[in-house]
Backbone as CSV, one residue per row, in Angstrom:
resi,resn,N_x,N_y,N_z,CA_x,CA_y,CA_z,C_x,C_y,C_z
1,MET,0.986,15.708,-33.877,0.083,14.705,-33.341,0.667,13.308,-33.509
2,ALA,1.367,13.094,-34.612,1.954,11.785,-34.856,3.031,11.478,-33.814
3,THR,3.761,12.500,-33.393,4.794,12.306,-32.372,4.153,11.873,-31.053
4,PHE,3.024,12.479,-30.711,2.327,12.131,-29.479,1.855,10.678,-29.523
5,VAL,1.256,10.272,-30.628,0.751,8.905,-30.764,1.908,7.909,-30.717
6,LEU,2.996,8.196,-31.413,4.159,7.318,-31.409,4.748,7.201,-30.002
7,THR,4.829,8.326,-29.288,5.344,8.314,-27.919,4.433,7.512,-27.002
8,LEU,3.138,7.676,-27.147,2.176,6.927,-26.354,2.299,5.427,-26.600
9,ILE,2.461,5.038,-27.841,2.620,3.615,-28.182,3.909,3.066,-27.590
10,ILE,4.994,3.811,-27.688,6.280,3.345,-27.147,6.202,3.196,-25.632
11,PHE,5.629,4.177,-24.954,5.489,4.071,-23.495,4.593,2.893,-23.113
12,GLY,3.531,2.692,-23.857,2.650,1.553,-23.604,3.380,0.232,-23.741
13,LEU,4.214,0.120,-24.780,4.991,-1.115,-24.963,6.008,-1.316,-23.840
14,VAL,6.632,-0.249,-23.401,7.603,-0.351,-22.309,6.917,-0.793,-21.020
15,ILE,5.788,-0.185,-20.701,5.065,-0.544,-19.482,4.560,-1.985,-19.565
16,THR,4.050,-2.378,-20.714,3.591,-3.757,-20.902,4.750,-4.733,-20.764
17,GLY,5.901,-4.387,-21.326,7.077,-5.252,-21.207,7.532,-5.411,-19.769
18,MET,7.510,-4.329,-19.010,7.902,-4.420,-17.604,6.911,-5.276,-16.820
19,ALA,5.621,-5.119,-17.105,4.605,-5.907,-16.410,4.759,-7.394,-16.719
20,VAL,4.999,-7.718,-17.975,5.190,-9.123,-18.355,6.446,-9.680,-17.685
21,GLY,7.493,-8.880,-17.592,8.715,-9.324,-16.923,8.484,-9.626,-15.454
22,VAL,7.710,-8.791,-14.780,7.411,-9.019,-13.366,6.571,-10.279,-13.210
23,ILE,5.615,-10.474,-14.105,4.750,-11.655,-14.013,5.561,-12.931,-14.211
24,PHE,6.439,-12.968,-15.202,7.201,-14.181,-15.484,8.332,-14.421,-14.496
25,GLN,8.798,-13.389,-13.823,9.840,-13.573,-12.813,9.302,-14.295,-11.592
26,ASP,8.033,-14.102,-11.287,7.354,-14.755,-10.170,8.039,-14.485,-8.834
27,LYS,8.492,-13.253,-8.648,9.092,-12.828,-7.386,8.296,-11.636,-6.865
28,PRO,8.248,-11.468,-5.560,7.566,-10.268,-5.055,8.333,-9.002,-5.428
29,ILE,7.614,-7.934,-5.653,8.238,-6.661,-5.998,8.858,-6.081,-4.732
30,LYS,10.087,-5.588,-4.832,10.743,-4.980,-3.674,11.412,-3.685,-4.102
31,GLY,11.736,-2.866,-3.134,12.357,-1.583,-3.424,13.754,-1.736,-3.987
32,SER,14.183,-0.766,-4.746,15.496,-0.839,-5.372,16.621,-0.575,-4.381
33,CYS,16.323,0.084,-3.277,17.363,0.416,-2.306,17.408,-0.563,-1.136
34,GLY,16.545,-1.532,-1.104,16.581,-2.525,-0.045,15.743,-2.178,1.166
35,GLY,15.042,-1.085,1.143,14.153,-0.743,2.238,14.830,0.040,3.339
36,LEU,14.124,0.187,4.444,14.603,1.013,5.546,15.765,0.381,6.298
37,ASN,15.934,-0.927,6.201,17.051,-1.567,6.894,18.402,-1.113,6.349
38,ASN,18.470,-0.753,5.079,19.737,-0.329,4.489,20.192,1.043,4.966
39,ILE,19.280,1.878,5.406,19.683,3.204,5.874,19.659,3.304,7.395
40,GLY,19.476,2.172,8.046,19.567,2.149,9.502,18.283,2.448,10.239
41,LEU,17.173,2.561,9.527,15.912,2.854,10.191,15.107,1.599,10.494
42,GLY,15.495,0.473,9.934,14.769,-0.759,10.188,15.101,-1.280,11.568
43,GLY,14.158,-1.791,12.218,14.353,-2.325,13.557,13.058,-2.915,14.035
44,LYS,12.962,-3.057,15.327,11.731,-3.610,15.863,10.602,-2.596,15.740
45,CYS,9.450,-3.113,15.453,8.256,-2.293,15.360,7.885,-1.809,16.764
46,ASP,7.538,-0.521,16.873,7.171,0.037,18.171,5.889,-0.566,18.724
47,ILE,5.008,-0.989,17.850,3.709,-1.499,18.284,3.783,-2.984,18.634
48,CYS,4.361,-3.779,17.736,4.288,-5.229,17.928,5.642,-5.883,18.178
49,GLY,6.742,-5.142,18.117,8.054,-5.748,18.323,8.421,-6.740,17.241
50,SER,7.944,-6.525,16.026,8.183,-7.362,14.844,7.518,-8.728,14.930
51,ASP,6.501,-8.863,15.764,5.720,-10.101,15.837,4.432,-9.853,15.069
52,THR,4.314,-10.471,13.886,3.178,-10.171,13.010,1.851,-10.589,13.615
53,SER,1.820,-11.592,14.462,0.547,-11.984,15.064,0.046,-10.894,16.007
54,LYS,0.963,-10.191,16.673,0.549,-9.081,17.537,-0.011,-7.936,16.699
55,CYS,0.563,-7.702,15.522,0.046,-6.653,14.640,-1.378,-6.976,14.211
56,GLU,-1.636,-8.229,13.864,-2.982,-8.628,13.467,-3.952,-8.463,14.622
57,ASP,-3.520,-8.817,15.844,-4.372,-8.643,17.021,-4.671,-7.171,17.256
58,GLU,-3.674,-6.318,17.051,-3.844,-4.878,17.251,-4.849,-4.311,16.248
59,VAL,-4.769,-4.757,14.997,-5.697,-4.292,13.966,-7.110,-4.758,14.290
60,ASP,-7.247,-6.018,14.739,-8.567,-6.532,15.104,-9.150,-5.762,16.281
61,ALA,-8.326,-5.452,17.282,-8.797,-4.711,18.450,-9.232,-3.305,18.059
62,GLU,-8.489,-2.674,17.157,-8.844,-1.324,16.715,-10.150,-1.342,15.936
63,ALA,-10.347,-2.374,15.115,-11.592,-2.489,14.353,-12.778,-2.671,15.295
64,THR,-12.583,-3.421,16.363,-13.647,-3.630,17.340,-13.968,-2.330,18.065
65,ASN,-12.941,-1.568,18.420,-13.154,-0.304,19.116,-13.870,0.715,18.239
66,ASN,-13.610,0.680,16.943,-14.233,1.631,16.030,-15.644,1.208,15.643
67,ALA,-16.045,-0.011,16.027,-17.360,-0.518,15.653,-18.474,0.184,16.429
68,THR,-18.171,0.729,17.600,-19.202,1.426,18.365,-19.452,2.791,17.730
69,PHE,-20.721,3.157,17.642,-21.102,4.397,16.962,-21.819,5.294,17.947
70,ASP,-21.342,6.493,18.102,-21.957,7.477,18.982,-22.719,8.465,18.115
71,ALA,-24.049,8.383,18.140,-24.891,9.214,17.281,-24.758,10.693,17.608
72,SER,-24.393,11.028,18.841,-24.277,12.439,19.192,-23.070,13.100,18.515
73,MET,-22.139,12.310,18.016,-20.959,12.849,17.354,-21.151,12.976,15.843
74,ALA,-22.311,12.595,15.342,-22.560,12.596,13.902,-23.332,13.846,13.491
75,TYR,-23.219,14.187,12.246,-23.953,15.307,11.665,-24.769,14.784,10.509
76,ASP,-26.057,15.051,10.501,-26.932,14.598,9.440,-27.037,15.697,8.389
77,ALA,-26.404,15.516,7.271,-26.368,16.523,6.210,-27.670,16.586,5.423
78,THR,-28.552,15.603,5.627,-29.803,15.610,4.875,-30.829,16.550,5.502
79,LYS,-30.645,16.904,6.763,-31.574,17.825,7.427,-31.199,19.270,7.095
80,LYS,-32.216,20.112,7.017,-31.951,21.526,6.723,-32.134,22.361,7.941
């Protein structure tokens, strides 16, 4: 049991140390391999062509389309 507690404390200290390091570095967290661009998969987005304003417009349009509710497609689980 003492080994488990000691291991738990050590892991806790390591995780806390890493978190403090990230906080004090004040940089965004990024992948260790550089992302999809390093393996040749990065490119233009199929939806927005890498224009972030178009992505936001697309998300807003999808939210608007999903706002309509068709009661005939719903199932009321409270009824027996």
